[in-house]
All heavy atoms as a GROMACS GRO file, in nm:
protein
  605
    1MET      N    1   1.328   3.939   4.055
    1MET     CA    2   1.233   4.002   3.968
    1MET      C    3   1.272   3.985   3.822
    1MET      O    4   1.187   3.961   3.738
    1MET     CB    5   1.222   4.152   3.999
    1MET     CG    6   1.184   4.185   4.136
    1MET     SD    7   1.006   4.185   4.143
    1MET     CE    8   0.981   4.235   4.308
    2GLU      N    9   1.400   4.001   3.794
    2GLU     CA   10   1.446   3.989   3.656
    2GLU      C   11   1.428   3.845   3.606
    2GLU      O   12   1.393   3.823   3.490
    2GLU     CB   13   1.592   4.032   3.648
    2GLU     CG   14   1.645   4.036   3.507
    2GLU     CD   15   1.789   4.083   3.502
    2GLU    OE1   16   1.827   4.173   3.579
    2GLU    OE2   17   1.862   4.027   3.419
    3LEU      N   18   1.451   3.748   3.693
    3LEU     CA   19   1.434   3.608   3.655
    3LEU      C   20   1.289   3.575   3.622
    3LEU      O   21   1.261   3.495   3.532
    3LEU     CB   22   1.485   3.516   3.766
    3LEU     CG   23   1.636   3.513   3.789
    3LEU    CD1   24   1.671   3.423   3.906
    3LEU    CD2   25   1.706   3.464   3.664
    4GLU      N   26   1.198   3.637   3.693
    4GLU     CA   27   1.056   3.614   3.666
    4GLU      C   28   1.017   3.666   3.529
    4GLU      O   29   0.939   3.603   3.457
    4GLU     CB   30   0.970   3.680   3.774
    4GLU     CG   31   0.984   3.613   3.909
    4GLU     CD   32   0.909   3.688   4.018
    4GLU    OE1   33   0.846   3.791   3.988
    4GLU    OE2   34   0.914   3.643   4.132
    5ALA      N   35   1.074   3.778   3.489
    5ALA     CA   36   1.046   3.834   3.357
    5ALA      C   37   1.103   3.744   3.248
    5ALA      O   38   1.038   3.719   3.145
    5ALA     CB   39   1.103   3.975   3.347
    6VAL      N   40   1.224   3.694   3.269
    6VAL     CA   41   1.285   3.604   3.171
    6VAL      C   42   1.205   3.474   3.162
    6VAL      O   43   1.181   3.422   3.052
    6VAL     CB   44   1.434   3.577   3.210
    6VAL    CG1   45   1.493   3.467   3.124
    6VAL    CG2   46   1.515   3.704   3.200
    7THR      N   47   1.163   3.423   3.276
    7THR     CA   48   1.083   3.300   3.279
    7THR      C   49   0.952   3.320   3.205
    7THR      O   50   0.909   3.233   3.126
    7THR     CB   51   1.056   3.256   3.423
    7THR    OG1   52   1.180   3.236   3.491
    7THR    CG2   53   0.976   3.128   3.428
    8ALA      N   54   0.886   3.430   3.224
    8ALA     CA   55   0.760   3.458   3.156
    8ALA      C   56   0.781   3.469   3.006
    8ALA      O   57   0.700   3.419   2.926
    8ALA     CB   58   0.698   3.586   3.211
    9ALA      N   59   0.890   3.534   2.966
    9ALA     CA   60   0.920   3.547   2.823
    9ALA      C   61   0.949   3.410   2.761
    9ALA      O   62   0.902   3.380   2.650
    9ALA     CB   63   1.038   3.642   2.803
   10LEU      N   64   1.024   3.328   2.832
   10LEU     CA   65   1.055   3.194   2.780
   10LEU      C   66   0.930   3.106   2.771
   10LEU      O   67   0.915   3.028   2.678
   10LEU     CB   68   1.162   3.128   2.868
   10LEU     CG   69   1.303   3.186   2.856
   10LEU    CD1   70   1.396   3.118   2.955
   10LEU    CD2   71   1.356   3.170   2.714
   11ARG      N   72   0.841   3.120   2.867
   11ARG     CA   73   0.716   3.043   2.862
   11ARG      C   74   0.629   3.088   2.744
   11ARG      O   75   0.566   3.005   2.678
   11ARG     CB   76   0.640   3.056   2.993
   11ARG     CG   77   0.705   2.979   3.103
   11ARG     CD   78   0.624   2.975   3.228
   11ARG     NE   79   0.698   2.900   3.328
   11ARG     CZ   80   0.662   2.887   3.453
   11ARG    NH1   81   0.549   2.942   3.495
   11ARG    NH2   82   0.735   2.819   3.537
   12ALA      N   83   0.628   3.215   2.716
   12ALA     CA   84   0.552   3.265   2.601
   12ALA      C   85   0.612   3.214   2.470
   12ALA      O   86   0.540   3.171   2.379
   12ALA     CB   87   0.548   3.418   2.602
   13ASP      N   88   0.745   3.215   2.462
   13ASP     CA   89   0.813   3.161   2.344
   13ASP      C   90   0.784   3.012   2.329
   13ASP      O   91   0.761   2.964   2.218
   13ASP     CB   92   0.964   3.184   2.353
   13ASP     CG   93   1.004   3.329   2.331
   13ASP    OD1   94   0.919   3.405   2.278
   13ASP    OD2   95   1.119   3.364   2.365
   14ASN      N   96   0.786   2.942   2.441
   14ASN     CA   97   0.760   2.798   2.439
   14ASN      C   98   0.618   2.769   2.390
   14ASN      O   99   0.597   2.678   2.308
   14ASN     CB  100   0.782   2.738   2.578
   14ASN     CG  101   0.780   2.587   2.576
   14ASN    OD1  102   0.806   2.526   2.474
   14ASN    ND2  103   0.751   2.527   2.690
   15ALA      N  104   0.522   2.846   2.434
   15ALA     CA  105   0.383   2.827   2.390
   15ALA      C  106   0.370   2.853   2.240
   15ALA      O  107   0.303   2.779   2.168
   15ALA     CB  108   0.290   2.918   2.468
   16GLY      N  109   0.438   2.959   2.194
   16GLY     CA  110   0.436   2.989   2.050
   16GLY      C  111   0.501   2.880   1.968
   16GLY      O  112   0.451   2.842   1.861
   17LEU      N  113   0.612   2.825   2.016
   17LEU     CA  114   0.680   2.718   1.946
   17LEU      C  115   0.598   2.589   1.946
   17LEU      O  116   0.596   2.516   1.846
   17LEU     CB  117   0.819   2.694   2.007
   17LEU     CG  118   0.921   2.806   1.985
   17LEU    CD1  119   1.048   2.778   2.063
   17LEU    CD2  120   0.952   2.823   1.837
   18ASN      N  121   0.530   2.561   2.056
   18ASN     CA  122   0.443   2.442   2.060
   18ASN      C  123   0.328   2.454   1.961
   18ASN      O  124   0.291   2.356   1.896
   18ASN     CB  125   0.389   2.420   2.201
   18ASN     CG  126   0.495   2.362   2.295
   18ASN    OD1  127   0.589   2.299   2.250
   18ASN    ND2  128   0.478   2.385   2.424
   19ALA      N  129   0.274   2.575   1.947
   19ALA     CA  130   0.168   2.596   1.849
   19ALA      C  131   0.222   2.577   1.707
   19ALA      O  132   0.155   2.517   1.621
   19ALA     CB  133   0.109   2.737   1.865
   20ARG      N  134   0.344   2.624   1.682
   20ARG     CA  135   0.406   2.608   1.549
   20ARG      C  136   0.432   2.460   1.519
   20ARG      O  137   0.412   2.415   1.406
   20ARG     CB  138   0.537   2.688   1.546
   20ARG     CG  139   0.613   2.678   1.418
   20ARG     CD  140   0.550   2.758   1.308
   20ARG     NE  141   0.637   2.754   1.192
   20ARG     CZ  142   0.594   2.748   1.068
   20ARG    NH1  143   0.465   2.750   1.044
   20ARG    NH2  144   0.678   2.742   0.968
   21VAL      N  145   0.476   2.384   1.619
   21VAL     CA  146   0.500   2.241   1.601
   21VAL      C  147   0.369   2.171   1.566
   21VAL      O  148   0.365   2.086   1.475
   21VAL     CB  149   0.565   2.180   1.728
   21VAL    CG1  150   0.560   2.029   1.725
   21VAL    CG2  151   0.708   2.227   1.741
   22ALA      N  152   0.262   2.205   1.634
   22ALA     CA  153   0.132   2.144   1.605
   22ALA      C  154   0.087   2.179   1.463
   22ALA      O  155   0.034   2.093   1.391
   22ALA     CB  156   0.029   2.189   1.707
   23GLU      N  157   0.109   2.304   1.423
   23GLU     CA  158   0.072   2.346   1.287
   23GLU      C  159   0.152   2.269   1.182
   23GLU      O  160   0.097   2.221   1.082
   23GLU     CB  161   0.098   2.496   1.273
   23GLU     CG  162   0.074   2.552   1.136
   23GLU     CD  163   0.116   2.698   1.126
   23GLU    OE1  164   0.123   2.767   1.230
   23GLU    OE2  165   0.144   2.742   1.013
   24LEU      N  166   0.281   2.253   1.205
   24LEU     CA  167   0.366   2.180   1.110
   24LEU      C  168   0.332   2.032   1.107
   24LEU      O  169   0.339   1.970   1.000
   24LEU     CB  170   0.514   2.201   1.145
   24LEU     CG  171   0.567   2.343   1.121
   24LEU    CD1  172   0.710   2.354   1.173
   24LEU    CD2  173   0.558   2.380   0.975
   25ALA      N  174   0.295   1.975   1.220
   25ALA     CA  175   0.256   1.834   1.223
   25ALA      C  176   0.129   1.812   1.139
   25ALA      O  177   0.118   1.713   1.066
   25ALA     CB  178   0.234   1.787   1.366
   26GLY      N  179   0.035   1.905   1.147
   26GLY     CA  180  -0.084   1.897   1.064
   26GLY      C  181  -0.052   1.909   0.917
   26GLY      O  182  -0.108   1.839   0.832
   27GLN      N  183   0.042   1.998   0.885
   27GLN     CA  184   0.083   2.015   0.745
   27GLN      C  185   0.150   1.888   0.693
   27GLN      O  186   0.126   1.847   0.579
   27GLN     CB  187   0.178   2.135   0.734
   27GLN     CG  188   0.216   2.170   0.592
   27GLN     CD  189   0.304   2.293   0.586
   27GLN    OE1  190   0.336   2.355   0.688
   27GLN    NE2  191   0.343   2.332   0.466
   28VAL      N  192   0.234   1.826   0.775
   28VAL     CA  193   0.299   1.701   0.735
   28VAL      C  194   0.194   1.592   0.709
   28VAL      O  195   0.202   1.518   0.611
   28VAL     CB  196   0.401   1.656   0.842
   28VAL    CG1  197   0.444   1.512   0.821
   28VAL    CG2  198   0.522   1.746   0.841
   29ALA      N  199   0.094   1.583   0.794
   29ALA     CA  200  -0.011   1.482   0.776
   29ALA      C  201  -0.086   1.506   0.645
   29ALA      O  202  -0.114   1.411   0.571
   29ALA     CB  203  -0.107   1.486   0.894
   30ARG      N  204  -0.118   1.632   0.615
   30ARG     CA  205  -0.187   1.662   0.489
   30ARG      C  206  -0.100   1.629   0.368
   30ARG      O  207  -0.148   1.574   0.268
   30ARG     CB  208  -0.227   1.809   0.486
   30ARG     CG  209  -0.345   1.843   0.574
   30ARG     CD  210  -0.397   1.985   0.549
   30ARG     NE  211  -0.293   2.087   0.563
   30ARG     CZ  212  -0.259   2.147   0.677
   30ARG    NH1  213  -0.321   2.114   0.788
   30ARG    NH2  214  -0.164   2.238   0.680
   31LEU      N  215   0.028   1.659   0.377
   31LEU     CA  216   0.118   1.629   0.265
   31LEU      C  217   0.137   1.479   0.247
   31LEU      O  218   0.146   1.431   0.133
   31LEU     CB  219   0.253   1.697   0.287
   31LEU     CG  220   0.251   1.850   0.274
   31LEU    CD1  221   0.386   1.908   0.315
   31LEU    CD2  222   0.215   1.893   0.134
   32GLN      N  223   0.140   1.403   0.356
   32GLN     CA  224   0.150   1.257   0.344
   32GLN      C  225   0.026   1.200   0.277
   32GLN      O  226   0.036   1.107   0.196
   32GLN     CB  227   0.169   1.194   0.481
   32GLN     CG  228   0.310   1.210   0.534
   32GLN     CD  229   0.326   1.154   0.674
   32GLN    OE1  230   0.230   1.142   0.750
   32GLN    NE2  231   0.449   1.120   0.709
   33GLU      N  232  -0.090   1.253   0.308
   33GLU     CA  233  -0.213   1.209   0.241
   33GLU      C  234  -0.206   1.240   0.092
   33GLU      O  235  -0.247   1.158   0.009
   33GLU     CB  236  -0.335   1.276   0.304
   33GLU     CG  237  -0.368   1.227   0.442
   33GLU     CD  238  -0.486   1.301   0.503
   33GLU    OE1  239  -0.555   1.376   0.429
   33GLU    OE2  240  -0.509   1.284   0.623
   34SER      N  241  -0.153   1.357   0.058
   34SER     CA  242  -0.140   1.393  -0.083
   34SER      C  243  -0.045   1.299  -0.155
   34SER      O  244  -0.072   1.257  -0.268
   34SER     CB  245  -0.090   1.537  -0.097
   34SER     OG  246  -0.183   1.628  -0.044
   35VAL      N  247   0.066   1.267  -0.091
   35VAL     CA  248   0.162   1.176  -0.152
   35VAL      C  249   0.099   1.038  -0.173
   35VAL      O  250   0.116   0.977  -0.279
   35VAL     CB  251   0.290   1.165  -0.065
   35VAL    CG1  252   0.376   1.048  -0.107
   35VAL    CG2  253   0.368   1.294  -0.072
   36THR      N  254   0.024   0.991  -0.076
   36THR     CA  255  -0.042   0.861  -0.088
   36THR      C  256  -0.142   0.862  -0.203
   36THR      O  257  -0.146   0.769  -0.285
   36THR     CB  258  -0.114   0.826   0.043
   36THR    OG1  259  -0.018   0.823   0.149
   36THR    CG2  260  -0.182   0.690   0.034
   37THR      N  261  -0.221   0.967  -0.213
   37THR     CA  262  -0.320   0.978  -0.319
   37THR      C  263  -0.253   0.986  -0.456
   37THR      O  264  -0.291   0.914  -0.549
   37THR     CB  265  -0.408   1.103  -0.299
   37THR    OG1  266  -0.470   1.094  -0.171
   37THR    CG2  267  -0.512   1.116  -0.407
   38LEU      N  268  -0.152   1.070  -0.467
   38LEU     CA  269  -0.083   1.086  -0.596
   38LEU      C  270  -0.008   0.959  -0.635
   38LEU      O  271  -0.003   0.924  -0.753
   38LEU     CB  272   0.010   1.206  -0.591
   38LEU     CG  273  -0.059   1.342  -0.580
   38LEU    CD1  274   0.042   1.453  -0.561
   38LEU    CD2  275  -0.147   1.368  -0.700
   39SER      N  276   0.050   0.890  -0.539
   39SER     CA  277   0.119   0.764  -0.569
   39SER      C  278   0.020   0.661  -0.620
   39SER      O  279   0.050   0.585  -0.712
   39SER     CB  280   0.190   0.710  -0.445
   39SER     OG  281   0.294   0.795  -0.408
   40GLY      N  282  -0.098   0.658  -0.560
   40GLY     CA  283  -0.201   0.565  -0.606
   40GLY      C  284  -0.244   0.595  -0.748
   40GLY      O  285  -0.266   0.505  -0.829
   41LEU      N  286  -0.255   0.723  -0.781
   41LEU     CA  287  -0.294   0.761  -0.916
   41LEU      C  288  -0.182   0.731  -1.016
   41LEU      O  289  -0.209   0.687  -1.129
   41LEU     CB  290  -0.327   0.910  -0.922
   41LEU     CG  291  -0.454   0.953  -0.850
   41LEU    CD1  292  -0.465   1.106  -0.850
   41LEU    CD2  293  -0.575   0.892  -0.913
   42LEU      N  294  -0.058   0.751  -0.975
   42LEU     CA  295   0.054   0.731  -1.064
   42LEU      C  296   0.080   0.583  -1.090
   42LEU      O  297   0.094   0.540  -1.204
   42LEU     CB  298   0.179   0.796  -1.007
   42LEU     CG  299   0.308   0.779  -1.087
   42LEU    CD1  300   0.294   0.847  -1.223
   42LEU    CD2  301   0.425   0.839  -1.010
   43PHE      N  302   0.087   0.505  -0.985
   43PHE     CA  303   0.125   0.366  -0.999
   43PHE      C  304   0.005   0.272  -1.011
   43PHE      O  305   0.019   0.161  -1.060
   43PHE     CB  306   0.212   0.322  -0.881
   43PHE     CG  307   0.341   0.399  -0.874
   43PHE    CD1  308   0.365   0.488  -0.771
   43PHE    CD2  309   0.436   0.383  -0.972
   43PHE    CE1  310   0.483   0.559  -0.765
   43PHE    CE2  311   0.555   0.454  -0.966
   43PHE     CZ  312   0.578   0.542  -0.863
   44GLY      N  313  -0.110   0.313  -0.964
   44GLY     CA  314  -0.229   0.229  -0.973
   44GLY      C  315  -0.219   0.107  -0.885
   44GLY      O  316  -0.130   0.094  -0.802
   45SER      N  317  -0.312   0.014  -0.905
   45SER     CA  318  -0.310  -0.108  -0.826
   45SER      C  319  -0.226  -0.212  -0.898
   45SER      O  320  -0.214  -0.212  -1.019
   45SER     CB  321  -0.451  -0.160  -0.805
   45SER     OG  322  -0.511  -0.188  -0.929
   46SER      N  323  -0.169  -0.301  -0.822
   46SER     CA  324  -0.082  -0.404  -0.879
   46SER      C  325  -0.165  -0.505  -0.956
   46SER      O  326  -0.270  -0.549  -0.911
   46SER     CB  327  -0.005  -0.475  -0.767
   46SER     OG  328   0.070  -0.581  -0.821
   47SER      N  329  -0.116  -0.546  -1.071
   47SER     CA  330  -0.189  -0.643  -1.152
   47SER      C  331  -0.166  -0.785  -1.101
   47SER      O  332  -0.233  -0.877  -1.144
   47SER     CB  333  -0.143  -0.634  -1.298
   47SER     OG  334  -0.005  -0.665  -1.306
   48GLU      N  335  -0.073  -0.804  -1.010
   48GLU     CA  336  -0.042  -0.938  -0.962
   48GLU      C  337  -0.107  -0.970  -0.829
   48GLU      O  338  -0.083  -1.076  -0.772
   48GLU     CB  339   0.110  -0.953  -0.950
   48GLU     CG  340   0.180  -0.943  -1.084
   48GLU     CD  341   0.329  -0.964  -1.071
   48GLU    OE1  342   0.374  -1.002  -0.961
   48GLU    OE2  343   0.400  -0.944  -1.169
   49LYS      N  344  -0.190  -0.883  -0.776
   49LYS     CA  345  -0.252  -0.908  -0.647
   49LYS      C  346  -0.358  -1.016  -0.654
   49LYS      O  347  -0.381  -1.086  -0.559
   49LYS     CB  348  -0.311  -0.780  -0.589
   49LYS     CG  349  -0.204  -0.687  -0.541
   49LYS     CD  350  -0.262  -0.581  -0.455
   49LYS     CE  351  -0.148  -0.495  -0.404
   49LYS     NZ  352  -0.185  -0.411  -0.297
   50GLY      N  353  -0.426  -1.027  -0.762
   50GLY     CA  354  -0.530  -1.127  -0.775
   50GLY      C  355  -0.581  -1.132  -0.916
   50GLY      O  356  -0.559  -1.042  -0.996
   51ARG      N  357  -0.647  -1.240  -0.947
   51ARG     CA  358  -0.701  -1.254  -1.082
   51ARG      C  359  -0.853  -1.260  -1.074
   51ARG      O  360  -0.909  -1.315  -0.980
   51ARG     CB  361  -0.651  -1.383  -1.145
   51ARG     CG  362  -0.501  -1.384  -1.159
   51ARG     CD  363  -0.458  -1.511  -1.225
   51ARG     NE  364  -0.312  -1.518  -1.221
   51ARG     CZ  365  -0.244  -1.623  -1.253
   51ARG    NH1  366  -0.305  -1.732  -1.292
   51ARG    NH2  367  -0.113  -1.622  -1.247
   52SER      N  368  -0.916  -1.207  -1.176
   52SER     CA  369  -1.061  -1.215  -1.179
   52SER      C  370  -1.103  -1.354  -1.224
   52SER      O  371  -1.030  -1.425  -1.293
   52SER     CB  372  -1.119  -1.109  -1.273
   52SER     OG  373  -1.078  -1.137  -1.405
   53SER      N  374  -1.223  -1.395  -1.184
   53SER     CA  375  -1.269  -1.529  -1.219
   53SER      C  376  -1.290  -1.543  -1.369
   53SER      O  377  -1.272  -1.650  -1.425
   53SER     CB  378  -1.399  -1.560  -1.144
   53SER     OG  379  -1.499  -1.466  -1.180
   54SER      N  380  -1.324  -1.434  -1.438
   54SER     CA  381  -1.344  -1.444  -1.583
   54SER      C  382  -1.211  -1.470  -1.653
   54SER      O  383  -1.207  -1.538  -1.754
   54SER     CB  384  -1.407  -1.314  -1.636
   54SER     OG  385  -1.320  -1.205  -1.614
   55ARG      N  386  -1.102  -1.419  -1.599
   55ARG     CA  387  -0.973  -1.443  -1.661
   55ARG      C  388  -0.929  -1.587  -1.639
   55ARG      O  389  -0.873  -1.651  -1.727
   55ARG     CB  390  -0.868  -1.348  -1.603
   55ARG     CG  391  -0.735  -1.365  -1.670
   55ARG     CD  392  -0.638  -1.261  -1.623
   55ARG     NE  393  -0.507  -1.292  -1.679
   55ARG     CZ  394  -0.395  -1.235  -1.644
   55ARG    NH1  395  -0.397  -1.141  -1.554
   55ARG    NH2  396  -0.281  -1.268  -1.698
   56GLU      N  397  -0.953  -1.641  -1.520
   56GLU     CA  398  -0.915  -1.780  -1.493
   56GLU      C  399  -0.996  -1.876  -1.579
   56GLU      O  400  -0.944  -1.975  -1.628
   56GLU     CB  401  -0.937  -1.813  -1.346
   56GLU     CG  402  -0.833  -1.748  -1.256
   56GLU     CD  403  -0.854  -1.782  -1.110
   56GLU    OE1  404  -0.935  -1.872  -1.082
   56GLU    OE2  405  -0.791  -1.719  -1.026
   57ASN      N  406  -1.124  -1.846  -1.599
   57ASN     CA  407  -1.209  -1.934  -1.679
   57ASN      C  408  -1.178  -1.921  -1.827
   57ASN      O  409  -1.207  -2.011  -1.904
   57ASN     CB  410  -1.356  -1.901  -1.656
   57ASN     CG  411  -1.399  -1.937  -1.515
   57ASN    OD1  412  -1.337  -2.019  -1.449
   57ASN    ND2  413  -1.505  -1.874  -1.468
   58GLY      N  414  -1.116  -1.811  -1.868
   58GLY     CA  415  -1.090  -1.788  -2.009
   58GLY      C  416  -0.962  -1.850  -2.059
   58GLY      O  417  -0.927  -1.836  -2.174
   59ARG      N  418  -0.889  -1.919  -1.976
   59ARG     CA  419  -0.763  -1.979  -2.018
   59ARG      C  420  -0.789  -2.104  -2.100
   59ARG      O  421  -0.864  -2.190  -2.060
   59ARG     CB  422  -0.679  -2.019  -1.898
   59ARG     CG  423  -0.627  -1.903  -1.821
   59ARG     CD  424  -0.556  -1.958  -1.702
   59ARG     NE  425  -0.466  -1.859  -1.645
   59ARG     CZ  426  -0.401  -1.880  -1.534
   59ARG    NH1  427  -0.415  -1.992  -1.469
   59ARG    NH2  428  -0.322  -1.789  -1.486
   60GLY      N  429  -0.721  -2.113  -2.210
   60GLY     CA  430  -0.737  -2.233  -2.292
   60GLY      C  431  -0.627  -2.332  -2.265
   60GLY      O  432  -0.511  -2.298  -2.256
   61GLY      N  433  -0.661  -2.461  -2.250
   61GLY     CA  434  -0.564  -2.566  -2.236
   61GLY      C  435  -0.505  -2.583  -2.097
   61GLY      O  436  -0.418  -2.666  -2.077
   62ASP      N  437  -0.550  -2.509  -1.999
   62ASP     CA  438  -0.496  -2.523  -1.864
   62ASP      C  439  -0.592  -2.596  -1.771
   62ASP      O  440  -0.566  -2.605  -1.652
   62ASP     CB  441  -0.466  -2.385  -1.804
   62ASP     CG  442  -0.336  -2.327  -1.858
   62ASP    OD1  443  -0.261  -2.404  -1.920
   62ASP    OD2  444  -0.311  -2.208  -1.838
   63ASP      N  445  -0.701  -2.644  -1.820
   63ASP     CA  446  -0.798  -2.712  -1.735
   63ASP      C  447  -0.744  -2.846  -1.690
   63ASP      O  448  -0.667  -2.912  -1.759
   63ASP     CB  449  -0.930  -2.733  -1.808
   63ASP     CG  450  -0.998  -2.601  -1.841
   63ASP    OD1  451  -0.983  -2.506  -1.763
   63ASP    OD2  452  -1.064  -2.595  -1.945
   64ASP      N  453  -0.787  -2.894  -1.573
   64ASP     CA  454  -0.743  -3.022  -1.521
   64ASP      C  455  -0.801  -3.139  -1.599
   64ASP      O  456  -0.755  -3.251  -1.584
   64ASP     CB  457  -0.781  -3.036  -1.373
   64ASP     CG  458  -0.690  -2.950  -1.286
   64ASP    OD1  459  -0.577  -2.922  -1.328
   64ASP    OD2  460  -0.733  -2.911  -1.177
   65ALA      N  461  -0.902  -3.117  -1.682
   65ALA     CA  462  -0.962  -3.225  -1.760
   65ALA      C  463  -0.875  -3.263  -1.879
   65ALA      O  464  -0.906  -3.356  -1.951
   65ALA     CB  465  -1.101  -3.182  -1.809
   66GLY      N  466  -0.764  -3.194  -1.901
   66GLY     CA  467  -0.675  -3.220  -2.014
   66GLY      C  468  -0.608  -3.356  -2.000
   66GLY      O  469  -0.612  -3.422  -1.896
   67GLY      N  470  -0.540  -3.401  -2.107
   67GLY     CA  471  -0.484  -3.535  -2.109
   67GLY      C  472  -0.366  -3.553  -2.017
   67GLY      O  473  -0.256  -3.506  -2.044
   68GLY      N  474  -0.384  -3.623  -1.909
   68GLY     CA  475  -0.276  -3.664  -1.821
   68GLY      C  476  -0.212  -3.554  -1.741
   68GLY      O  477  -0.093  -3.564  -1.710
   69GLY      N  478  -0.283  -3.451  -1.706
   69GLY     CA  479  -0.226  -3.345  -1.624
   69GLY      C  480  -0.194  -3.396  -1.485
   69GLY      O  481  -0.250  -3.493  -1.437
   70ASP      N  482  -0.100  -3.331  -1.417
   70ASP     CA  483  -0.062  -3.378  -1.284
   70ASP      C  484  -0.166  -3.342  -1.179
   70ASP      O  485  -0.162  -3.394  -1.069
   70ASP     CB  486   0.076  -3.323  -1.244
   70ASP     CG  487   0.080  -3.172  -1.237
   70ASP    OD1  488  -0.020  -3.108  -1.274
   70ASP    OD2  489   0.184  -3.118  -1.195
   71GLY      N  490  -0.259  -3.254  -1.212
   71GLY     CA  491  -0.369  -3.222  -1.120
   71GLY      C  492  -0.325  -3.141  -0.999
   71GLY      O  493  -0.398  -3.131  -0.903
   72ALA      N  494  -0.204  -3.087  -1.000
   72ALA     CA  495  -0.155  -3.011  -0.886
   72ALA      C  496  -0.215  -2.872  -0.888
   72ALA      O  497  -0.174  -2.788  -0.967
   72ALA     CB  498  -0.002  -3.003  -0.890
   73VAL      N  499  -0.312  -2.849  -0.804
   73VAL     CA  500  -0.378  -2.720  -0.798
   73VAL      C  501  -0.331  -2.650  -0.672
   73VAL      O  502  -0.333  -2.707  -0.564
   73VAL     CB  503  -0.532  -2.737  -0.796
   73VAL    CG1  504  -0.599  -2.602  -0.783
   73VAL    CG2  505  -0.579  -2.808  -0.921
   74ARG      N  506  -0.286  -2.526  -0.687
   74ARG     CA  507  -0.239  -2.449  -0.573
   74ARG      C  508  -0.358  -2.397  -0.493
   74ARG      O  509  -0.467  -2.380  -0.546
   74ARG     CB  510  -0.153  -2.333  -0.621
   74ARG     CG  511  -0.027  -2.380  -0.690
   74ARG     CD  512   0.067  -2.268  -0.718
   74ARG     NE  513   0.001  -2.161  -0.792
   74ARG     CZ  514   0.055  -2.045  -0.815
   74ARG    NH1  515   0.173  -2.019  -0.773
   74ARG    NH2  516  -0.011  -1.953  -0.883
   75PRO      N  517  -0.334  -2.366  -0.366
   75PRO     CA  518  -0.443  -2.314  -0.283
   75PRO      C  519  -0.503  -2.185  -0.338
   75PRO      O  520  -0.618  -2.154  -0.314
   75PRO     CB  521  -0.376  -2.287  -0.148
   75PRO     CG  522  -0.254  -2.370  -0.147
   75PRO     CD  523  -0.213  -2.388  -0.290
   76GLY      N  524  -0.426  -2.106  -0.414
   76GLY     CA  525  -0.476  -1.982  -0.470
   76GLY      C  526  -0.570  -2.004  -0.588
   76GLY      O  527  -0.631  -1.912  -0.639
   77GLY      N  528  -0.586  -2.128  -0.634
   77GLY     CA  529  -0.678  -2.158  -0.742
   77GLY      C  530  -0.610  -2.184  -0.874
   77GLY      O  531  -0.668  -2.240  -0.965
   78GLY      N  532  -0.484  -2.144  -0.890
   78GLY     CA  533  -0.415  -2.163  -1.017
   78GLY      C  534  -0.328  -2.287  -1.012
   78GLY      O  535  -0.298  -2.342  -0.907
   79ARG      N  536  -0.288  -2.331  -1.128
   79ARG     CA  537  -0.198  -2.446  -1.135
   79ARG      C  538  -0.055  -2.402  -1.119
   79ARG      O  539  -0.022  -2.285  -1.130
   79ARG     CB  540  -0.216  -2.515  -1.270
   79ARG     CG  541  -0.353  -2.579  -1.284
   79ARG     CD  542  -0.364  -2.650  -1.414
   79ARG     NE  543  -0.250  -2.742  -1.426
   79ARG     CZ  544  -0.249  -2.846  -1.505
   79ARG    NH1  545  -0.352  -2.874  -1.578
   79ARG    NH2  546  -0.144  -2.925  -1.512
   80LYS      N  547   0.034  -2.497  -1.095
   80LYS     CA  548   0.175  -2.466  -1.086
   80LYS      C  549   0.226  -2.420  -1.221
   80LYS      O  550   0.173  -2.458  -1.325
   80LYS     CB  551   0.254  -2.591  -1.042
   80LYS     CG  552   0.228  -2.630  -0.899
   80LYS     CD  553   0.318  -2.746  -0.863
   80LYS     CE  554   0.296  -2.788  -0.720
   80LYS     NZ  555   0.377  -2.904  -0.685
   81ARG      N  556   0.331  -2.341  -1.217
   81ARG     CA  557   0.387  -2.290  -1.342
   81ARG      C  558   0.479  -2.394  -1.403
   81ARG      O  559   0.525  -2.486  -1.338
   81ARG     CB  560   0.466  -2.162  -1.314
   81ARG     CG  561   0.378  -2.053  -1.257
   81ARG     CD  562   0.449  -1.923  -1.245
   81ARG     NE  563   0.588  -1.933  -1.200
   81ARG     CZ  564   0.673  -1.834  -1.196
   81ARG    NH1  565   0.635  -1.716  -1.233
   81ARG    NH2  566   0.795  -1.850  -1.155
   82GLY      N  567   0.506  -2.377  -1.532
   82GLY     CA  568   0.602  -2.463  -1.599
   82GLY      C  569   0.537  -2.548  -1.706
   82GLY      O  570   0.418  -2.539  -1.734
   83GLN      N  571   0.620  -2.632  -1.766
   83GLN     CA  572   0.573  -2.715  -1.876
   83GLN      C  573   0.476  -2.820  -1.823
   83GLN      O  574   0.497  -2.881  -1.719
   83GLN     CB  575   0.691  -2.783  -1.944
   83GLN     CG  576   0.653  -2.861  -2.067
   83GLN     CD  577   0.776  -2.917  -2.138
   83GLN    OE1  578   0.887  -2.903  -2.088
   83GLN    NE2  579   0.755  -2.976  -2.253
   84ARG      N  580   0.370  -2.846  -1.900
   84ARG     CA  581   0.270  -2.944  -1.864
   84ARG      C  582   0.308  -3.081  -1.918
   84ARG      O  583   0.362  -3.092  -2.028
   84ARG     CB  584   0.131  -2.906  -1.921
   84ARG     CG  585   0.083  -2.769  -1.881
   84ARG     CD  586   0.043  -2.768  -1.733
   84ARG     NE  587  -0.016  -2.641  -1.696
   84ARG     CZ  588   0.047  -2.551  -1.623
   84ARG    NH1  589   0.169  -2.573  -1.580
   84ARG    NH2  590  -0.011  -2.439  -1.591
   85PRO      N  591   0.281  -3.187  -1.842
   85PRO     CA  592   0.309  -3.320  -1.891
   85PRO      C  593   0.230  -3.349  -2.018
   85PRO      O  594   0.111  -3.316  -2.026
   85PRO     CB  595   0.263  -3.412  -1.778
   85PRO     CG  596   0.255  -3.325  -1.657
   85PRO     CD  597   0.228  -3.186  -1.706
   86GLY      N  598   0.294  -3.409  -2.114
   86GLY     CA  599   0.227  -3.441  -2.241
   86GLY      C  600   0.211  -3.321  -2.333
   86GLY      O  601   0.141  -3.328  -2.432
   87GLY      N  602   0.273  -3.209  -2.297
   87GLY     CA  603   0.255  -3.087  -2.375
   87GLY      C  604   0.350  -3.073  -2.488
   87GLY      O  605   0.448  -3.133  -2.509
   0.00000   0.00000   0.00000
């Protein structure tokens, strides 16, 4: 009889602890979303992820029609870095 009472008490404690774990897991998820949002606001988007077409078209002297360029165009649309032939 005494063991049954202890077992019932432990099961009640276990149910309460499981509810607390679920509550804390939800709180962690909400805080992670807040961190993600605030990090995005603080650091913003990376400027090196891509270039707009207006910026690529606005470059002076980098066109392939220039005098004797090597014509090496990268798959990303830009030319290789470094000194240009005849420059």
